[in-house]
Residue, then its C-alpha position, 0 to 999 in steps of 0.5 A: m500500500r502506498i500513501a502519499c501527501y502533496n501540497v499543490e500550490w494554488f490548485t484552486a486557480l486551475f478551476d473557474r467559478r463554477g468548478r470547470i477545469l481551466e486548461d489554457d495559456a493564462e497564468s496559473g497561481r504559480y509564477g511563470v507557469t500557465r494553467g495548462a502547463q501546471l495541469g499537465a505537470l500535475g497529471i505527470v506527477f500524480t501518475a508517476l506517484d501511483a499512490d493508493c491514497i493521496v492527501i492533497v494539501e491546498a486542494p481546490d476551494n469548497n464553497t456554494r458554487r464549487k465543490t472540492v470533491l467534484m473538481l478533484e474527480a474531474f481532474a482525475a478523469t481528465c488525467g486518467l488517474r486510477q485515484r478517481r474518488a475524492v473525500i473532503g472533511f471540514a471546509n474552510d475559508t482560506q481557498q486551501e482545503i485538505a482533501a484526499l484522492y484514492d483508488p476505489e478499487v483498492l481502498r474505501l475512504w470516509h470522513d470520520p471526525c472524532e467528537g473529541s473532549a474538552t482537552a482535544p475537541r473536534f477539529d472544527r471547534s475551538l480549544k482553550i489554552d494559555l498561549d503566553v503564560d498570563d493565566r488567561l485562556d486563549t481561544v485557538r482554532f484551526s484555519k484549516p481543520p485537519l482531515e480525519v478519515q478512516l481507510e479500509a483496504l479492499t484487496g490483497p492480504a490486507a483486505g479488511r485492515r483499517l487505518r486512521l489518517i489525519g491530514v494536516h496543514l498547520k499554521s505558518k510561522a512566517p511573519h507575514g505583514a511585518n513592516d519593521p524588525a520589531s514587528e517581524v519578531r513579534l509576529a514570528i513569536e505570536n505565530r509560533r505560539k499559535q502553531l505550537a497550540q495547534c500541534l498540542w491539540l493534534r498531539r492530544r488527538v494522537d494520544d486518543v487514537l493510540d489509546a484506542g489501539e488504532s493504527l495511525i498515519v499523520l501526514g501533510d504540511f507541518n510548516d515546521g521541523p527540528g532546527l527550522d528556525e531560531y525561535e525553536a530554542l526559545f520554546g524548547r522544541s519544534g511543533l513537529e516534535i510535539v506531534l510525534g511525541t519525541g522524547g516520550p515512551p517509544a510506544r507513544q511516538l510516531h515516526d518519520p525518518h526525515a523528522r530527525l536532524p542527521r548527524g554530521k556537519t557534512t550531511a545534507l538536509p532533506a527537503s520537500a519544498r523549494f521556494f523562489i525568493p526574488e530579492p535581491p535580484p537575481g533571486r535565489f531558491l530556499s529549500a525546507m523540509l515541511d511535509y511529513i508522513a508519521l506512522s504509529p509504532d505498529l505500522c513501523a513494523h510493516a517495512p515502511k519505505w519513505r520517499i521524497w519525490h524531489p526532482f534533484d535529490d531523488p535519483g529516480c525523479y532526476q533521471v526521468a526528464d519529463l517527471r523532473e520538469a513536471l515536479l518543478q512546474a506543478s508546485d513549490h512542494f514535492p510529494v512525499s510517500v510511504d510504502l507499507a507491506l501490510 
């Protein structure tokens, strides 16, 4: 079984107001890439990925005129993908939904949100937590509520096996809107507090799932990782480490090998995203590891094989010119996947 996640930059811009695919020479949401070119590139990437289930971060917007599920299924039909069924959880108002495409011949998938508790409420609700240690509870909400689904295998030796997937797009820590150094620091710390609160909320849900004895995969864009910024020392650990349960009992930890900093100064860091920074001219590219697939301990016993579909770091991607170029045109993130021998 192959499970993947993929942050598709401005997927929503590839559809018109009524949800019809826009395959033309107009500019897409990606700088310098037309809508037709991005659609073609996405078709190549999804076909090569060949996953049984793909959690899509920044899926097309769901509203009164357009439906994410219908748009994703139309995209799958246009590209001839076997992952031809889609599911969405709680819609949001950011134009970036969290959804999943899957192969209905191989899997059954359905939205299965937990009603939650006072300490870990359902993801479309709010959490009361003291963010700044002032003895006053702050209200935390997910701008993009995680997608919680049940997955059931329909074929092969794993037929009937169920897993719980939680797809996430956690808050960015970038100080957007800062106009001077002081406001940049203030916004960066404020956003990190909110991001950590979301991670604590998510970790409480992870504990509930582990307590219930369920197999769990938490995957998506965490906008975080060990050693990613200078504020991590201020708060003690990264939000990702909180979700994984790093430092806790092994039976309570989730695992992704890319979530640990490699030892040795000469070891290259993994990356799942590549952003163009235009200033100062001629600009430069910034790479970061933001996308993860974390497995519960029981799934780690099934010979998992993780892969970052990076056009330059993965030899299989680099050696296929069409795929290499498609990965660069399709999004500013690259897919990540895990193969499980269930």
